[in-house]
Biopython code that builds the backbone (N, CA, C, O; Angstrom):
import numpy as np
from Bio.PDB.StructureBuilder import StructureBuilder

atoms = [
    (1, "MET", "N", (49.627, -154.417, 100.459)),
    (1, "MET", "CA", (49.044, -154.419, 99.145)),
    (1, "MET", "C", (49.839, -155.733, 98.467)),
    (1, "MET", "O", (51.057, -155.911, 98.458)),
    (2, "ASN", "N", (48.835, -156.572, 97.920)),
    (2, "ASN", "CA", (49.570, -157.685, 97.247)),
    (2, "ASN", "C", (49.940, -157.520, 95.790)),
    (2, "ASN", "O", (49.482, -156.536, 95.209)),
    (3, "ILE", "N", (50.658, -158.304, 95.176)),
    (3, "ILE", "CA", (51.188, -158.222, 94.032)),
    (3, "ILE", "C", (50.100, -157.781, 92.870)),
    (3, "ILE", "O", (50.182, -156.854, 92.064)),
    (4, "ILE", "N", (49.095, -158.717, 93.047)),
    (4, "ILE", "CA", (48.054, -158.613, 91.973)),
    (4, "ILE", "C", (47.527, -156.989, 91.793)),
    (4, "ILE", "O", (47.492, -156.322, 90.759)),
    (5, "ASN", "N", (47.152, -156.626, 93.115)),
    (5, "ASN", "CA", (46.611, -155.282, 93.079)),
    (5, "ASN", "C", (47.682, -154.081, 92.688)),
    (5, "ASN", "O", (47.372, -152.998, 92.192)),
    (6, "MET", "N", (48.856, -154.477, 92.989)),
    (6, "MET", "CA", (49.979, -153.476, 92.748)),
    (6, "MET", "C", (49.959, -153.532, 91.059)),
    (6, "MET", "O", (49.905, -152.455, 90.465)),
    (7, "VAL", "N", (49.992, -154.512, 90.458)),
    (7, "VAL", "CA", (50.128, -154.679, 88.921)),
    (7, "VAL", "C", (48.906, -153.936, 88.396)),
    (7, "VAL", "O", (49.110, -153.069, 87.547)),
    (8, "LYS", "N", (47.575, -154.191, 88.830)),
    (8, "LYS", "CA", (46.626, -153.546, 88.170)),
    (8, "LYS", "C", (46.639, -152.119, 88.297)),
    (8, "LYS", "O", (46.338, -151.424, 87.327)),
    (9, "LYS", "N", (47.003, -151.546, 89.548)),
    (9, "LYS", "CA", (47.277, -150.184, 89.747)),
    (9, "LYS", "C", (48.330, -149.631, 88.885)),
    (9, "LYS", "O", (48.181, -148.450, 88.573)),
    (10, "TYR", "N", (49.376, -150.251, 88.434)),
    (10, "TYR", "CA", (50.359, -149.720, 87.674)),
    (10, "TYR", "C", (49.825, -149.869, 86.296)),
    (10, "TYR", "O", (50.257, -149.072, 85.464)),
    (11, "GLN", "N", (48.921, -150.793, 85.899)),
    (11, "GLN", "CA", (48.180, -150.944, 84.406)),
    (11, "GLN", "C", (47.464, -149.807, 84.386)),
    (11, "GLN", "O", (47.761, -149.053, 83.460)),
    (12, "LYS", "N", (46.537, -149.409, 85.179)),
    (12, "LYS", "CA", (45.567, -148.324, 85.095)),
    (12, "LYS", "C", (46.352, -147.177, 84.965)),
    (12, "LYS", "O", (46.061, -146.378, 84.075)),
    (13, "LYS", "N", (47.374, -146.944, 85.764)),
    (13, "LYS", "CA", (48.128, -145.617, 85.598)),
    (13, "LYS", "C", (48.737, -145.421, 84.249)),
    (13, "LYS", "O", (48.676, -144.320, 83.702)),
    (14, "LYS", "N", (49.359, -146.506, 83.655)),
    (14, "LYS", "CA", (49.883, -146.476, 82.374)),
    (14, "LYS", "C", (48.891, -146.084, 81.429)),
    (14, "LYS", "O", (49.074, -145.174, 80.621)),
    (15, "ALA", "N", (47.646, -146.881, 81.530)),
    (15, "ALA", "CA", (46.561, -146.471, 80.656)),
    (15, "ALA", "C", (46.178, -145.084, 80.719)),
    (15, "ALA", "O", (46.008, -144.488, 79.655)),
    (16, "LYS", "N", (46.031, -144.530, 81.736)),
    (16, "LYS", "CA", (45.741, -143.046, 81.924)),
    (16, "LYS", "C", (46.696, -142.181, 81.314)),
    (16, "LYS", "O", (46.390, -141.151, 80.713)),
    (17, "LYS", "N", (47.943, -142.640, 81.484)),
    (17, "LYS", "CA", (49.177, -141.837, 80.979)),
    (17, "LYS", "C", (48.903, -141.803, 79.422)),
    (17, "LYS", "O", (48.863, -140.739, 78.804)),
    (18, "ALA", "N", (48.714, -143.047, 78.825)),
    (18, "ALA", "CA", (48.605, -143.130, 77.323)),
    (18, "ALA", "C", (47.527, -142.408, 76.774)),
    (18, "ALA", "O", (47.630, -141.813, 75.701)),
    (19, "ALA", "N", (46.410, -142.428, 77.509)),
    (19, "ALA", "CA", (45.167, -141.692, 77.093)),
    (19, "ALA", "C", (45.489, -140.252, 77.005)),
    (19, "ALA", "O", (45.271, -139.572, 76.002)),
    (20, "LYS", "N", (46.133, -139.728, 78.338)),
    (20, "LYS", "CA", (46.241, -138.201, 78.292)),
    (20, "LYS", "C", (47.301, -137.805, 77.171)),
    (20, "LYS", "O", (47.223, -136.698, 76.638)),
    (21, "GLU", "N", (48.218, -138.651, 76.844)),
    (21, "GLU", "CA", (49.211, -138.319, 75.727)),
    (21, "GLU", "C", (48.524, -138.387, 74.395)),
    (21, "GLU", "O", (48.926, -137.685, 73.467)),
    (22, "GLU", "N", (47.428, -139.264, 74.249)),
    (22, "GLU", "CA", (46.765, -139.477, 73.050)),
    (22, "GLU", "C", (46.036, -138.008, 72.891)),
    (22, "GLU", "O", (46.161, -137.336, 71.868)),
    (23, "LEU", "N", (45.320, -137.628, 73.942)),
    (23, "LEU", "CA", (44.412, -136.287, 73.797)),
    (23, "LEU", "C", (45.314, -135.052, 73.462)),
    (23, "LEU", "O", (44.949, -134.086, 72.792)),
    (24, "LYS", "N", (46.498, -135.220, 74.006)),
    (24, "LYS", "CA", (47.567, -133.932, 74.016)),
    (24, "LYS", "C", (47.929, -133.959, 72.280)),
    (24, "LYS", "O", (48.109, -132.956, 71.589)),
    (25, "GLN", "N", (47.964, -135.041, 71.926)),
    (25, "GLN", "CA", (48.477, -135.047, 70.320)),
    (25, "GLN", "C", (47.232, -134.703, 69.585)),
    (25, "GLN", "O", (47.398, -134.141, 68.503)),
    (26, "MET", "N", (45.998, -134.943, 69.980)),
    (26, "MET", "CA", (44.804, -134.412, 69.303)),
    (26, "MET", "C", (44.530, -133.028, 69.326)),
    (26, "MET", "O", (43.628, -132.634, 68.587)),
    (27, "ILE", "N", (45.131, -132.216, 70.028)),
    (27, "ILE", "CA", (44.796, -130.752, 70.248)),
    (27, "ILE", "C", (45.078, -129.964, 69.157)),
    (27, "ILE", "O", (44.286, -129.058, 68.895)),
    (28, "PRO", "N", (46.264, -130.166, 68.318)),
    (28, "PRO", "CA", (46.568, -129.406, 67.005)),
    (28, "PRO", "C", (45.343, -129.792, 65.883)),
    (28, "PRO", "O", (44.812, -128.954, 65.154)),
    (29, "THR", "N", (45.107, -130.822, 65.900)),
    (29, "THR", "CA", (44.135, -131.451, 64.887)),
    (29, "THR", "C", (42.684, -130.569, 65.091)),
    (29, "THR", "O", (42.145, -129.870, 64.234)),
    (30, "LEU", "N", (42.247, -130.801, 66.406)),
    (30, "LEU", "CA", (41.129, -130.196, 67.003)),
    (30, "LEU", "C", (41.106, -128.685, 66.760)),
    (30, "LEU", "O", (40.083, -128.186, 66.293)),
    (31, "ARG", "N", (42.092, -127.982, 67.026)),
    (31, "ARG", "CA", (42.362, -126.539, 66.931)),
    (31, "ARG", "C", (42.111, -126.210, 65.322)),
    (31, "ARG", "O", (41.346, -125.340, 64.906)),
    (32, "SER", "N", (42.810, -126.972, 64.624)),
    (32, "SER", "CA", (42.743, -126.634, 63.129)),
    (32, "SER", "C", (41.309, -126.845, 62.578)),
    (32, "SER", "O", (40.947, -126.075, 61.688)),
    (33, "ALA", "N", (40.423, -127.838, 63.026)),
    (33, "ALA", "CA", (39.172, -128.202, 62.636)),
    (33, "ALA", "C", (38.208, -127.012, 63.209)),
    (33, "ALA", "O", (37.274, -126.532, 62.567)),
    (34, "LEU", "N", (38.573, -126.638, 64.453)),
    (34, "LEU", "CA", (37.858, -125.484, 65.047)),
    (34, "LEU", "C", (37.872, -124.137, 64.179)),
    (34, "LEU", "O", (36.861, -123.491, 63.904)),
    (35, "ASN", "N", (39.174, -123.816, 63.794)),
    (35, "ASN", "CA", (39.456, -122.599, 62.895)),
    (35, "ASN", "C", (38.837, -122.720, 61.715)),
    (35, "ASN", "O", (38.382, -121.704, 61.189)),
    (36, "GLU", "N", (38.708, -123.986, 61.084)),
    (36, "GLU", "CA", (38.000, -124.053, 59.725)),
    (36, "GLU", "C", (36.418, -123.856, 59.907)),
    (36, "GLU", "O", (35.650, -123.360, 59.082)),
    (37, "VAL", "N", (36.112, -124.358, 61.173)),
    (37, "VAL", "CA", (34.554, -124.196, 61.225)),
    (37, "VAL", "C", (34.316, -122.687, 61.528)),
    (37, "VAL", "O", (33.326, -122.122, 61.062)),
    (38, "THR", "N", (35.207, -122.041, 62.297)),
    (38, "THR", "CA", (34.853, -120.589, 62.546)),
    (38, "THR", "C", (34.968, -119.914, 61.372)),
    (38, "THR", "O", (34.007, -119.204, 61.076)),
    (39, "SER", "N", (36.033, -119.952, 60.512)),
    (39, "SER", "CA", (36.047, -119.203, 59.208)),
    (39, "SER", "C", (34.800, -119.463, 58.236)),
    (39, "SER", "O", (34.266, -118.607, 57.530)),
    (40, "GLY", "N", (34.432, -120.849, 58.341)),
    (40, "GLY", "CA", (33.150, -121.018, 57.485)),
    (40, "GLY", "C", (32.072, -120.246, 58.041)),
    (40, "GLY", "O", (31.265, -119.721, 57.275)),
    (41, "LEU", "N", (31.959, -120.107, 59.374)),
    (41, "LEU", "CA", (30.632, -119.528, 59.942)),
    (41, "LEU", "C", (30.887, -118.068, 59.738)),
    (41, "LEU", "O", (29.919, -117.308, 59.726)),
    (42, "ASP", "N", (32.089, -117.609, 59.578)),
    (42, "ASP", "CA", (32.256, -116.078, 59.463)),
    (42, "ASP", "C", (31.860, -115.812, 57.936)),
    (42, "ASP", "O", (31.225, -114.799, 57.644)),
    (43, "GLU", "N", (32.237, -116.712, 57.000)),
    (43, "GLU", "CA", (31.839, -116.583, 55.556)),
    (43, "GLU", "C", (30.441, -116.679, 55.493)),
    (43, "GLU", "O", (29.911, -115.885, 54.716)),
    (44, "LEU", "N", (29.679, -117.474, 56.132)),
    (44, "LEU", "CA", (28.372, -117.645, 56.109)),
    (44, "LEU", "C", (27.553, -116.584, 56.619)),
    (44, "LEU", "O", (26.475, -116.302, 56.096)),
    (45, "ASN", "N", (28.041, -115.954, 57.669)),
    (45, "ASN", "CA", (27.647, -114.811, 58.324)),
    (45, "ASN", "C", (27.574, -113.527, 57.250)),
    (45, "ASN", "O", (26.577, -112.850, 57.000)),
    (46, "GLY", "N", (28.761, -113.402, 56.754)),
    (46, "GLY", "CA", (28.844, -112.294, 55.488)),
    (46, "GLY", "C", (27.806, -112.398, 54.593)),
    (46, "GLY", "O", (27.062, -111.442, 54.373)),
    (47, "LEU", "N", (27.648, -113.759, 53.907)),
    (47, "LEU", "CA", (26.808, -113.993, 52.906)),
    (47, "LEU", "C", (25.293, -113.586, 53.464)),
    (47, "LEU", "O", (24.478, -113.037, 52.723)),
    (48, "LEU", "N", (25.026, -113.892, 54.751)),
    (48, "LEU", "CA", (23.648, -113.682, 55.255)),
    (48, "LEU", "C", (23.451, -112.230, 55.153)),
    (48, "LEU", "O", (22.420, -111.754, 54.677)),
    (49, "LYS", "N", (24.439, -111.509, 55.600)),
    (49, "LYS", "CA", (24.335, -110.015, 55.823)),
    (49, "LYS", "C", (24.199, -109.359, 54.427)),
    (49, "LYS", "O", (23.502, -108.349, 54.328)),
    (50, "LYS", "N", (24.844, -109.890, 53.306)),
    (50, "LYS", "CA", (24.703, -109.421, 52.050)),
    (50, "LYS", "C", (23.109, -109.528, 51.568)),
    (50, "LYS", "O", (22.371, -108.667, 51.088)),
    (51, "ILE", "N", (22.891, -110.833, 51.866)),
    (51, "ILE", "CA", (21.350, -111.312, 51.450)),
    (51, "ILE", "C", (20.304, -110.384, 52.179)),
    (51, "ILE", "O", (19.381, -109.862, 51.554)),
    (52, "THR", "N", (20.477, -110.220, 53.422)),
    (52, "THR", "CA", (19.555, -109.388, 54.130)),
    (52, "THR", "C", (19.445, -107.903, 53.689)),
    (52, "THR", "O", (18.400, -107.256, 53.756)),
    (53, "ARG", "N", (20.555, -107.460, 53.261)),
    (53, "ARG", "CA", (20.666, -106.022, 52.817)),
    (53, "ARG", "C", (19.911, -105.640, 51.634)),
    (53, "ARG", "O", (19.378, -104.538, 51.499)),
    (54, "SER", "N", (19.876, -106.732, 50.645)),
    (54, "SER", "CA", (19.476, -106.585, 49.332)),
    (54, "SER", "C", (17.949, -106.621, 49.149)),
    (54, "SER", "O", (17.458, -106.501, 48.027)),
]
sb = StructureBuilder()
sb.init_structure("model")
sb.init_model(0)
sb.init_chain("A")
sb.init_seg("    ")
for serial, (resi, resn, name, xyz) in enumerate(atoms, 1):
    if name == "N":
        sb.init_residue(resn, " ", resi, " ")
    sb.init_atom(name, np.array(xyz, "f"), 0.0, 1.0, " ", f" {name:<3s}", serial, name[0])
structure = sb.get_structure()
């Protein structure tokens, strides 16, 4: 394997690692957004039940 291929392989490995780390850091944000959406849907569901009962 020549030097150029070794460098390219190293760069790809570094880029993958950086992307993976960035995704890991996004998880808490995504979780909180999902929780907000879920609670909003629960609230909407409750309102719809009230409307259909009356």
